[in-house]
C-alpha positions, 0 to 999 in steps of 0.5 A: 266457885265453891270447889275453888274456895274449898281449895283455898281454905284447905291450903290455908288450913294445912298452911297453918298446920304445917306452920305451927308443926314442931321439930319432934324431939325423940328421946330414948331416955324417956323409956330407960328412966321409965323402965328404972322408976317402974316394976312393970316395964310394960307401962314403959312401951310407947312412953318415948314415942308419946312424948315425941309425938306431943313435942311435934304437934301430934301430926300424922307425919310426926307420929310415924317418925316417932313410933319409929324411933322407939321401934328401933330401941326395941328392936335392938333391945329385943336382938341384945336379949335374944342374942345373950339368951341363945348364947346361954342356951348354947352353954347349957346345950354343951353340957353333957346329958343336958335336958336343955339340949334342944333350947337353942333350936326351940328359941329359934322357933319361937323367933320365926314364929313371933316375926310371922305372928308379928307380921300377921298382927300388924298387917291386920292393923294396917288394914283396919286403920290403913295408916303407917302410925298404925302399923309401926305403933303395932310393930313397936308394941309388938317388938317391945313385948317380945324384948321383954319377954326375952329379957324375962326368959334371961332373968329366970335362966 
């Protein structure tokens, strides 16, 4: 009888949680506005995901969704910056007597190494926390960090 009552209570709590859940709202504008307003872009990593999670009631499924949405944003930026940096380095590599003749290859090596590091880092996070939101949040933060590193390299070159 006790197990039956506990099951009914759990079902009732889950019903209330589901009834209170809201559709999460994700907007990249949160990150974009943050980037414009702050000199330290790292302050903006996770800003859109946090707002999204709050708008959806903070439940685990919402967390995974929101982190994934921001991950896609940072991944697009990271790919854009990687391509732009690669194009600039290919141009420099083609110059006669360029001291940067292998910079394009070094960029590719760095990116491959970063992917392996990101995967190892986030696999560790997953093994510690054992949750999809923690893994996706790790990927989002690592990808944002890589995008910002590539952006800084573009600005410095």
